[in-house]
Biopython code that builds the backbone (N, CA, C, O; Angstrom):
import numpy as np
from Bio.PDB.StructureBuilder import StructureBuilder

atoms = [
    (1, "MET", "N", (140.697, 78.932, 102.481)),
    (1, "MET", "CA", (140.004, 78.540, 101.284)),
    (1, "MET", "C", (138.903, 77.517, 101.558)),
    (1, "MET", "O", (138.054, 77.281, 100.698)),
    (2, "LYS", "N", (138.908, 76.905, 102.750)),
    (2, "LYS", "CA", (137.880, 75.927, 103.075)),
    (2, "LYS", "C", (136.498, 76.565, 103.039)),
    (2, "LYS", "O", (135.540, 75.941, 102.581)),
    (3, "GLU", "N", (136.385, 77.805, 103.518)),
    (3, "GLU", "CA", (135.087, 78.479, 103.508)),
    (3, "GLU", "C", (134.576, 78.651, 102.080)),
    (3, "GLU", "O", (133.392, 78.454, 101.810)),
    (4, "LEU", "N", (135.486, 79.024, 101.160)),
    (4, "LEU", "CA", (135.100, 79.199, 99.764)),
    (4, "LEU", "C", (134.691, 77.858, 99.152)),
    (4, "LEU", "O", (133.705, 77.784, 98.419)),
    (5, "ASP", "N", (135.441, 76.812, 99.449)),
    (5, "ASP", "CA", (135.096, 75.478, 98.940)),
    (5, "ASP", "C", (133.739, 75.036, 99.471)),
    (5, "ASP", "O", (132.926, 74.483, 98.730)),
    (6, "ASP", "N", (133.496, 75.283, 100.757)),
    (6, "ASP", "CA", (132.205, 74.926, 101.356)),
    (6, "ASP", "C", (131.066, 75.702, 100.695)),
    (6, "ASP", "O", (130.005, 75.144, 100.413)),
    (7, "LEU", "N", (131.296, 76.996, 100.452)),
    (7, "LEU", "CA", (130.275, 77.820, 99.814)),
    (7, "LEU", "C", (129.984, 77.339, 98.397)),
    (7, "LEU", "O", (128.825, 77.256, 97.991)),
    (8, "GLN", "N", (131.033, 77.023, 97.648)),
    (8, "GLN", "CA", (130.842, 76.521, 96.285)),
    (8, "GLN", "C", (130.074, 75.200, 96.288)),
    (8, "GLN", "O", (129.221, 74.970, 95.431)),
    (9, "ALA", "N", (130.378, 74.345, 97.243)),
    (9, "ALA", "CA", (129.674, 73.058, 97.343)),
    (9, "ALA", "C", (128.197, 73.283, 97.666)),
    (9, "ALA", "O", (127.329, 72.600, 97.122)),
    (10, "GLN", "N", (127.917, 74.229, 98.542)),
    (10, "GLN", "CA", (126.519, 74.515, 98.904)),
    (10, "GLN", "C", (125.761, 75.097, 97.713)),
    (10, "GLN", "O", (124.607, 74.740, 97.475)),
    (11, "VAL", "N", (126.406, 75.990, 96.964)),
    (11, "VAL", "CA", (125.766, 76.570, 95.775)),
    (11, "VAL", "C", (125.444, 75.466, 94.767)),
    (11, "VAL", "O", (124.358, 75.446, 94.186)),
    (12, "GLU", "N", (126.387, 74.552, 94.564)),
    (12, "GLU", "CA", (126.167, 73.443, 93.626)),
    (12, "GLU", "C", (125.012, 72.562, 94.093)),
    (12, "GLU", "O", (124.169, 72.155, 93.294)),
    (13, "LYS", "N", (124.982, 72.274, 95.386)),
    (13, "LYS", "CA", (123.907, 71.445, 95.943)),
    (13, "LYS", "C", (122.559, 72.135, 95.764)),
    (13, "LYS", "O", (121.573, 71.495, 95.400)),
    (14, "ASN", "N", (122.517, 73.454, 96.021)),
    (14, "ASN", "CA", (121.261, 74.191, 95.861)),
    (14, "ASN", "C", (120.809, 74.182, 94.412)),
    (14, "ASN", "O", (119.616, 74.055, 94.135)),
    (15, "ALA", "N", (121.752, 74.314, 93.483)),
    (15, "ALA", "CA", (121.408, 74.288, 92.059)),
    (15, "ALA", "C", (120.816, 72.928, 91.683)),
    (15, "ALA", "O", (119.865, 72.858, 90.904)),
    (16, "GLU", "N", (121.372, 71.858, 92.231)),
    (16, "GLU", "CA", (120.842, 70.520, 91.958)),
    (16, "GLU", "C", (119.433, 70.368, 92.525)),
    (16, "GLU", "O", (118.563, 69.782, 91.882)),
    (17, "VAL", "N", (119.209, 70.895, 93.729)),
    (17, "VAL", "CA", (117.887, 70.820, 94.347)),
    (17, "VAL", "C", (116.887, 71.621, 93.527)),
    (17, "VAL", "O", (115.771, 71.164, 93.278)),
    (18, "ASP", "N", (117.291, 72.822, 93.104)),
    (18, "ASP", "CA", (116.407, 73.647, 92.276)),
    (18, "ASP", "C", (116.036, 72.926, 90.985)),
    (18, "ASP", "O", (114.868, 72.909, 90.596)),
    (19, "ALA", "N", (117.030, 72.327, 90.316)),
    (19, "ALA", "CA", (116.773, 71.606, 89.074)),
    (19, "ALA", "C", (115.825, 70.429, 89.313)),
    (19, "ALA", "O", (114.952, 70.156, 88.488)),
    (20, "SER", "N", (115.994, 69.741, 90.425)),
    (20, "SER", "CA", (115.111, 68.619, 90.751)),
    (20, "SER", "C", (113.688, 69.101, 90.980)),
    (20, "SER", "O", (112.734, 68.470, 90.525)),
    (21, "ALA", "N", (113.542, 70.214, 91.680)),
    (21, "ALA", "CA", (112.204, 70.755, 91.940)),
    (21, "ALA", "C", (111.532, 71.174, 90.636)),
    (21, "ALA", "O", (110.339, 70.937, 90.447)),
    (22, "ILE", "N", (112.289, 71.792, 89.742)),
    (22, "ILE", "CA", (111.736, 72.207, 88.457)),
    (22, "ILE", "C", (111.275, 70.993, 87.662)),
    (22, "ILE", "O", (110.192, 71.011, 87.076)),
    (23, "LEU", "N", (112.088, 69.936, 87.636)),
    (23, "LEU", "CA", (111.698, 68.709, 86.927)),
    (23, "LEU", "C", (110.456, 68.081, 87.544)),
    (23, "LEU", "O", (109.579, 67.597, 86.828)),
    (24, "LEU", "N", (110.381, 68.088, 88.865)),
    (24, "LEU", "CA", (109.224, 67.528, 89.554)),
    (24, "LEU", "C", (107.960, 68.281, 89.181)),
    (24, "LEU", "O", (106.945, 67.669, 88.849)),
    (25, "ILE", "N", (108.015, 69.602, 89.234)),
    (25, "ILE", "CA", (106.828, 70.409, 88.936)),
    (25, "ILE", "C", (106.425, 70.252, 87.470)),
    (25, "ILE", "O", (105.244, 70.097, 87.159)),
    (26, "LYS", "N", (107.408, 70.295, 86.578)),
    (26, "LYS", "CA", (107.107, 70.124, 85.148)),
    (26, "LYS", "C", (106.508, 68.740, 84.891)),
    (26, "LYS", "O", (105.520, 68.607, 84.168)),
    (27, "GLY", "N", (107.109, 67.723, 85.485)),
    (27, "GLY", "CA", (106.597, 66.368, 85.308)),
    (27, "GLY", "C", (105.188, 66.221, 85.844)),
    (27, "GLY", "O", (104.357, 65.547, 85.234)),
    (28, "LEU", "N", (104.913, 66.838, 86.970)),
    (28, "LEU", "CA", (103.580, 66.775, 87.561)),
    (28, "LEU", "C", (102.573, 67.485, 86.663)),
    (28, "LEU", "O", (101.476, 66.978, 86.427)),
    (29, "ALA", "N", (102.951, 68.659, 86.163)),
    (29, "ALA", "CA", (102.060, 69.386, 85.256)),
    (29, "ALA", "C", (101.775, 68.564, 83.999)),
    (29, "ALA", "O", (100.641, 68.523, 83.523)),
    (30, "ASP", "N", (102.804, 67.912, 83.466)),
    (30, "ASP", "CA", (102.624, 67.077, 82.267)),
    (30, "ASP", "C", (101.689, 65.901, 82.548)),
    (30, "ASP", "O", (100.852, 65.552, 81.715)),
    (31, "ARG", "N", (101.837, 65.298, 83.723)),
    (31, "ARG", "CA", (100.975, 64.154, 84.073)),
    (31, "ARG", "C", (99.523, 64.594, 84.221)),
    (31, "ARG", "O", (98.608, 63.910, 83.761)),
    (32, "ILE", "N", (99.317, 65.747, 84.870)),
    (32, "ILE", "CA", (97.941, 66.245, 85.040)),
    (32, "ILE", "C", (97.328, 66.540, 83.676)),
    (32, "ILE", "O", (96.179, 66.185, 83.411)),
    (33, "GLU", "N", (98.102, 67.191, 82.815)),
    (33, "GLU", "CA", (97.622, 67.509, 81.464)),
    (33, "GLU", "C", (97.237, 66.226, 80.718)),
    (33, "GLU", "O", (96.199, 66.177, 80.058)),
    (34, "ALA", "N", (98.064, 65.206, 80.823)),
    (34, "ALA", "CA", (97.803, 63.950, 80.119)),
    (34, "ALA", "C", (96.574, 63.226, 80.677)),
    (34, "ALA", "O", (95.899, 62.498, 79.950)),
    (35, "LEU", "N", (96.287, 63.424, 81.957)),
    (35, "LEU", "CA", (95.194, 62.699, 82.607)),
    (35, "LEU", "C", (93.920, 63.533, 82.753)),
    (35, "LEU", "O", (92.953, 63.065, 83.353)),
    (36, "LYS", "N", (93.897, 64.730, 82.229)),
    (36, "LYS", "CA", (92.808, 65.668, 82.510)),
    (36, "LYS", "C", (91.422, 65.148, 82.147)),
    (36, "LYS", "O", (90.433, 65.592, 82.731)),
    (37, "ASN", "N", (91.327, 64.241, 81.222)),
    (37, "ASN", "CA", (90.019, 63.712, 80.810)),
    (37, "ASN", "C", (89.688, 62.380, 81.459)),
    (37, "ASN", "O", (88.697, 61.749, 81.092)),
    (38, "ASP", "N", (90.499, 61.936, 82.421)),
    (38, "ASP", "CA", (90.267, 60.647, 83.072)),
    (38, "ASP", "C", (90.246, 60.848, 84.586)),
    (38, "ASP", "O", (91.289, 60.780, 85.237)),
    (39, "PRO", "N", (89.054, 61.096, 85.150)),
    (39, "PRO", "CA", (88.961, 61.383, 86.583)),
    (39, "PRO", "C", (89.498, 60.267, 87.483)),
    (39, "PRO", "O", (89.997, 60.547, 88.573)),
    (40, "VAL", "N", (89.405, 59.038, 87.055)),
    (40, "VAL", "CA", (89.903, 57.916, 87.854)),
    (40, "VAL", "C", (91.433, 57.997, 87.965)),
    (40, "VAL", "O", (91.991, 57.813, 89.047)),
    (41, "LYS", "N", (92.095, 58.270, 86.856)),
    (41, "LYS", "CA", (93.553, 58.376, 86.878)),
    (41, "LYS", "C", (94.014, 59.639, 87.609)),
    (41, "LYS", "O", (95.045, 59.637, 88.281)),
    (42, "ILE", "N", (93.241, 60.708, 87.470)),
    (42, "ILE", "CA", (93.572, 61.938, 88.226)),
    (42, "ILE", "C", (93.494, 61.636, 89.723)),
    (42, "ILE", "O", (94.364, 62.055, 90.486)),
    (43, "GLN", "N", (92.459, 60.913, 90.143)),
    (43, "GLN", "CA", (92.327, 60.566, 91.558)),
    (43, "GLN", "C", (93.474, 59.663, 91.998)),
    (43, "GLN", "O", (93.981, 59.818, 93.109)),
    (44, "ALA", "N", (93.890, 58.734, 91.163)),
    (44, "ALA", "CA", (95.022, 57.861, 91.487)),
    (44, "ALA", "C", (96.297, 58.675, 91.649)),
    (44, "ALA", "O", (97.100, 58.408, 92.543)),
    (45, "LEU", "N", (96.484, 59.674, 90.780)),
    (45, "LEU", "CA", (97.656, 60.554, 90.902)),
    (45, "LEU", "C", (97.604, 61.337, 92.214)),
    (45, "LEU", "O", (98.612, 61.461, 92.910)),
    (46, "ALA", "N", (96.434, 61.861, 92.545)),
    (46, "ALA", "CA", (96.282, 62.598, 93.803)),
    (46, "ALA", "C", (96.575, 61.693, 94.997)),
    (46, "ALA", "O", (97.254, 62.104, 95.938)),
    (47, "ASP", "N", (96.072, 60.481, 94.963)),
    (47, "ASP", "CA", (96.334, 59.526, 96.052)),
    (47, "ASP", "C", (97.826, 59.220, 96.170)),
    (47, "ASP", "O", (98.368, 59.144, 97.273)),
    (48, "ASP", "N", (98.478, 59.047, 95.027)),
    (48, "ASP", "CA", (99.917, 58.773, 95.003)),
    (48, "ASP", "C", (100.702, 59.941, 95.605)),
    (48, "ASP", "O", (101.621, 59.744, 96.399)),
    (49, "LEU", "N", (100.327, 61.140, 95.217)),
    (49, "LEU", "CA", (101.005, 62.330, 95.755)),
    (49, "LEU", "C", (100.805, 62.451, 97.266)),
    (49, "LEU", "O", (101.743, 62.775, 97.993)),
    (50, "ARG", "N", (99.603, 62.194, 97.729)),
    (50, "ARG", "CA", (99.339, 62.260, 99.179)),
    (50, "ARG", "C", (100.162, 61.210, 99.933)),
    (50, "ARG", "O", (100.670, 61.475, 101.022)),
    (51, "ALA", "N", (100.285, 60.031, 99.348)),
    (51, "ALA", "CA", (101.053, 58.965, 99.991)),
    (51, "ALA", "C", (102.529, 59.334, 100.107)),
    (51, "ALA", "O", (103.199, 58.935, 101.059)),
    (52, "LYS", "N", (103.031, 60.092, 99.142)),
    (52, "LYS", "CA", (104.443, 60.474, 99.148)),
    (52, "LYS", "C", (104.698, 61.800, 99.868)),
    (52, "LYS", "O", (105.846, 62.216, 100.021)),
    (53, "ASN", "N", (103.636, 62.454, 100.303)),
    (53, "ASN", "CA", (103.753, 63.775, 100.911)),
    (53, "ASN", "C", (104.684, 63.800, 102.125)),
    (53, "ASN", "O", (105.552, 64.667, 102.226)),
    (54, "GLU", "N", (104.502, 62.851, 103.042)),
    (54, "GLU", "CA", (105.330, 62.829, 104.251)),
    (54, "GLU", "C", (106.799, 62.576, 103.917)),
    (54, "GLU", "O", (107.690, 63.180, 104.514)),
    (55, "THR", "N", (107.043, 61.692, 102.971)),
    (55, "THR", "CA", (108.417, 61.400, 102.564)),
    (55, "THR", "C", (109.072, 62.643, 101.962)),
    (55, "THR", "O", (110.218, 62.964, 102.273)),
    (56, "LEU", "N", (108.336, 63.332, 101.105)),
    (56, "LEU", "CA", (108.861, 64.542, 100.484)),
    (56, "LEU", "C", (109.096, 65.626, 101.538)),
    (56, "LEU", "O", (110.128, 66.296, 101.520)),
    (57, "ALA", "N", (108.148, 65.798, 102.447)),
    (57, "ALA", "CA", (108.296, 66.817, 103.492)),
    (57, "ALA", "C", (109.529, 66.544, 104.347)),
    (57, "ALA", "O", (110.272, 67.467, 104.680)),
    (58, "ALA", "N", (109.749, 65.282, 104.702)),
    (58, "ALA", "CA", (110.925, 64.926, 105.501)),
    (58, "ALA", "C", (112.212, 65.194, 104.725)),
    (58, "ALA", "O", (113.203, 65.644, 105.299)),
    (59, "ALA", "N", (112.194, 64.917, 103.422)),
    (59, "ALA", "CA", (113.384, 65.147, 102.602)),
    (59, "ALA", "C", (113.697, 66.633, 102.495)),
    (59, "ALA", "O", (114.861, 67.034, 102.536)),
    (60, "VAL", "N", (112.660, 67.444, 102.359)),
    (60, "VAL", "CA", (112.869, 68.896, 102.285)),
    (60, "VAL", "C", (113.437, 69.412, 103.597)),
    (60, "VAL", "O", (114.384, 70.198, 103.607)),
    (61, "VAL", "N", (112.858, 68.966, 104.700)),
    (61, "VAL", "CA", (113.351, 69.406, 106.014)),
    (61, "VAL", "C", (114.784, 68.956, 106.228)),
    (61, "VAL", "O", (115.602, 69.720, 106.740)),
    (62, "ALA", "N", (115.098, 67.732, 105.847)),
    (62, "ALA", "CA", (116.451, 67.207, 106.038)),
    (62, "ALA", "C", (117.466, 67.973, 105.203)),
    (62, "ALA", "O", (118.623, 68.104, 105.601)),
    (63, "GLY", "N", (117.042, 68.482, 104.045)),
    (63, "GLY", "CA", (117.959, 69.204, 103.176)),
    (63, "GLY", "C", (117.976, 70.703, 103.407)),
    (63, "GLY", "O", (118.689, 71.428, 102.714)),
    (64, "THR", "N", (117.201, 71.177, 104.371)),
    (64, "THR", "CA", (117.119, 72.602, 104.648)),
    (64, "THR", "C", (117.781, 72.891, 105.981)),
    (64, "THR", "O", (117.342, 72.382, 107.012)),
    (65, "PRO", "N", (118.848, 73.712, 105.976)),
    (65, "PRO", "CA", (119.487, 74.023, 107.247)),
    (65, "PRO", "C", (118.560, 74.852, 108.135)),
    (65, "PRO", "O", (117.841, 75.732, 107.661)),
    (66, "ALA", "N", (118.596, 74.555, 109.412)),
    (66, "ALA", "CA", (117.780, 75.305, 110.360)),
    (66, "ALA", "C", (118.348, 76.705, 110.510)),
    (66, "ALA", "O", (119.561, 76.892, 110.606)),
    (67, "GLU", "N", (117.461, 77.679, 110.528)),
    (67, "GLU", "CA", (117.886, 79.054, 110.741)),
    (67, "GLU", "C", (117.611, 79.406, 112.188)),
    (67, "GLU", "O", (116.568, 79.058, 112.742)),
    (68, "SER", "N", (118.548, 80.092, 112.786)),
    (68, "SER", "CA", (118.319, 80.511, 114.154)),
    (68, "SER", "C", (117.374, 81.695, 114.143)),
    (68, "SER", "O", (117.384, 82.511, 113.221)),
    (69, "ALA", "N", (116.571, 81.776, 115.165)),
    (69, "ALA", "CA", (115.630, 82.884, 115.271)),
    (69, "ALA", "C", (116.398, 84.179, 115.480)),
    (69, "ALA", "O", (117.380, 84.216, 116.222)),
    (70, "PRO", "N", (115.946, 85.239, 114.821)),
    (70, "PRO", "CA", (116.656, 86.501, 115.009)),
    (70, "PRO", "C", (116.485, 87.009, 116.436)),
    (70, "PRO", "O", (115.441, 86.818, 117.061)),
    (71, "SER", "N", (117.515, 87.652, 116.928)),
    (71, "SER", "CA", (117.445, 88.224, 118.266)),
    (71, "SER", "C", (116.515, 89.422, 118.234)),
    (71, "SER", "O", (116.539, 90.209, 117.288)),
    (72, "PRO", "N", (115.694, 89.562, 119.268)),
    (72, "PRO", "CA", (114.804, 90.725, 119.276)),
    (72, "PRO", "C", (115.615, 92.012, 119.422)),
    (72, "PRO", "O", (116.639, 92.051, 120.104)),
    (73, "THR", "N", (115.135, 93.047, 118.771)),
    (73, "THR", "CA", (115.791, 94.343, 118.860)),
    (73, "THR", "C", (115.414, 94.965, 120.191)),
    (73, "THR", "O", (114.230, 95.115, 120.489)),
    (74, "PRO", "N", (116.406, 95.330, 120.998)),
    (74, "PRO", "CA", (116.073, 95.907, 122.291)),
    (74, "PRO", "C", (115.420, 97.286, 122.130)),
    (74, "PRO", "O", (115.753, 98.050, 121.225)),
    (75, "GLU", "N", (114.497, 97.572, 123.023)),
    (75, "GLU", "CA", (113.850, 98.880, 123.020)),
    (75, "GLU", "C", (114.864, 99.924, 123.457)),
    (75, "GLU", "O", (115.631, 99.686, 124.390)),
    (76, "PRO", "N", (114.880, 101.083, 122.794)),
    (76, "PRO", "CA", (115.817, 102.120, 123.224)),
    (76, "PRO", "C", (115.429, 102.672, 124.589)),
    (76, "PRO", "O", (114.249, 102.811, 124.911)),
    (77, "THR", "N", (116.430, 102.975, 125.366)),
    (77, "THR", "CA", (116.189, 103.546, 126.685)),
    (77, "THR", "C", (115.851, 105.023, 126.508)),
    (77, "THR", "O", (116.612, 105.765, 125.887)),
    (78, "PRO", "N", (114.706, 105.455, 127.055)),
    (78, "PRO", "CA", (114.349, 106.861, 126.888)),
    (78, "PRO", "C", (115.328, 107.765, 127.646)),
    (78, "PRO", "O", (115.846, 107.422, 128.708)),
    (79, "GLU", "N", (115.549, 108.913, 127.053)),
    (79, "GLU", "CA", (116.419, 109.883, 127.708)),
    (79, "GLU", "C", (115.699, 110.412, 128.948)),
    (79, "GLU", "O", (114.505, 110.703, 128.889)),
    (80, "PRO", "N", (116.415, 110.540, 130.073)),
    (80, "PRO", "CA", (115.759, 111.080, 131.267)),
    (80, "PRO", "C", (115.426, 112.561, 131.088)),
    (80, "PRO", "O", (116.164, 113.313, 130.452)),
    (81, "THR", "N", (114.302, 112.950, 131.664)),
    (81, "THR", "CA", (113.917, 114.354, 131.611)),
    (81, "THR", "C", (114.771, 115.107, 132.623)),
    (81, "THR", "O", (114.826, 114.736, 133.796)),
    (82, "PRO", "N", (115.441, 116.171, 132.166)),
    (82, "PRO", "CA", (116.287, 116.909, 133.102)),
    (82, "PRO", "C", (115.447, 117.611, 134.169)),
    (82, "PRO", "O", (114.351, 118.103, 133.902)),
    (83, "ALA", "N", (115.981, 117.640, 135.353)),
    (83, "ALA", "CA", (115.303, 118.328, 136.453)),
    (83, "ALA", "C", (115.336, 119.829, 136.182)),
    (83, "ALA", "O", (116.321, 120.340, 135.649)),
    (84, "PRO", "N", (114.262, 120.542, 136.547)),
    (84, "PRO", "CA", (114.266, 121.983, 136.314)),
    (84, "PRO", "C", (115.351, 122.674, 137.143)),
    (84, "PRO", "O", (115.605, 122.316, 138.293)),
    (85, "THR", "N", (115.963, 123.644, 136.543)),
    (85, "THR", "CA", (116.997, 124.405, 137.245)),
    (85, "THR", "C", (116.349, 125.615, 137.897)),
    (85, "THR", "O", (115.184, 125.916, 137.635)),
    (86, "THR", "N", (117.078, 126.291, 138.722)),
    (86, "THR", "CA", (116.578, 127.487, 139.400)),
    (86, "THR", "C", (116.168, 128.535, 138.370)),
    (86, "THR", "O", (115.175, 129.236, 138.560)),
    (87, "ALA", "N", (116.930, 128.646, 137.275)),
    (87, "ALA", "CA", (116.605, 129.624, 136.248)),
    (87, "ALA", "C", (115.283, 129.278, 135.573)),
    (87, "ALA", "O", (114.492, 130.176, 135.287)),
    (88, "THR", "N", (115.027, 128.006, 135.313)),
    (88, "THR", "CA", (113.774, 127.591, 134.681)),
    (88, "THR", "C", (112.602, 127.884, 135.593)),
    (88, "THR", "O", (111.573, 128.384, 135.139)),
    (89, "VAL", "N", (112.744, 127.579, 136.878)),
    (89, "VAL", "CA", (111.690, 127.833, 137.842)),
    (89, "VAL", "C", (111.390, 129.329, 137.900)),
    (89, "VAL", "O", (110.223, 129.717, 137.950)),
    (90, "SER", "N", (112.424, 130.177, 137.895)),
    (90, "SER", "CA", (112.234, 131.629, 137.971)),
    (90, "SER", "C", (111.517, 132.138, 136.717)),
    (90, "SER", "O", (110.625, 132.979, 136.827)),
    (91, "ILE", "N", (111.881, 131.652, 135.538)),
    (91, "ILE", "CA", (111.242, 132.079, 134.312)),
    (91, "ILE", "C", (109.782, 131.645, 134.296)),
    (91, "ILE", "O", (108.901, 132.420, 133.925)),
    (92, "ASN", "N", (109.530, 130.400, 134.701)),
    (92, "ASN", "CA", (108.155, 129.889, 134.714)),
    (92, "ASN", "C", (107.299, 130.696, 135.692)),
    (92, "ASN", "O", (106.143, 130.985, 135.384)),
    (93, "ARG", "N", (107.829, 131.066, 136.857)),
    (93, "ARG", "CA", (107.057, 131.833, 137.839)),
    (93, "ARG", "C", (106.756, 133.234, 137.300)),
    (93, "ARG", "O", (105.684, 133.782, 137.555)),
    (94, "SER", "N", (107.694, 133.803, 136.562)),
    (94, "SER", "CA", (107.463, 135.136, 136.024)),
    (94, "SER", "C", (106.373, 135.108, 134.941)),
    (94, "SER", "O", (105.747, 136.132, 134.667)),
    (95, "ARG", "N", (106.151, 133.960, 134.338)),
    (95, "ARG", "CA", (105.112, 133.793, 133.323)),
    (95, "ARG", "C", (103.796, 133.294, 133.953)),
    (95, "ARG", "O", (102.810, 133.082, 133.247)),
    (96, "GLY", "N", (103.788, 133.118, 135.219)),
    (96, "GLY", "CA", (102.590, 132.669, 135.902)),
    (96, "GLY", "C", (102.431, 131.152, 135.921)),
    (96, "GLY", "O", (101.352, 130.639, 136.220)),
    (97, "GLN", "N", (103.514, 130.433, 135.600)),
    (97, "GLN", "CA", (103.484, 128.972, 135.605)),
    (97, "GLN", "C", (104.158, 128.443, 136.860)),
    (97, "GLN", "O", (104.963, 129.140, 137.478)),
    (98, "LYS", "N", (103.849, 127.282, 137.215)),
    (98, "LYS", "CA", (104.459, 126.679, 138.407)),
    (98, "LYS", "C", (105.684, 125.936, 138.029)),
    (98, "LYS", "O", (106.344, 125.356, 138.891)),
]
sb = StructureBuilder()
sb.init_structure("model")
sb.init_model(0)
sb.init_chain("A")
sb.init_seg("    ")
for serial, (resi, resn, name, xyz) in enumerate(atoms, 1):
    if name == "N":
        sb.init_residue(resn, " ", resi, " ")
    sb.init_atom(name, np.array(xyz, "f"), 0.0, 1.0, " ", f" {name:<3s}", serial, name[0])
structure = sb.get_structure()
């Protein structure tokens, strides 16, 4: 049951992260809308967002499990061409082929 408990905990954590991201985006959209007629405040908001960019990026990376790279699919081994048999050689010679 530990696997199920772990899975449920991860689902809950992901739901919380999703809700936080939705609130962040909505809040940002609301702030831009409120500041749309004030270029100085819009620039201040942009500067603030840039200043927090590295912190946010680190938080996203820290909360995102690393995925292992998929293993490359091996190329199929071609089937060997069968060597001609005496019967094949005889038929080919009768048709004028080598």
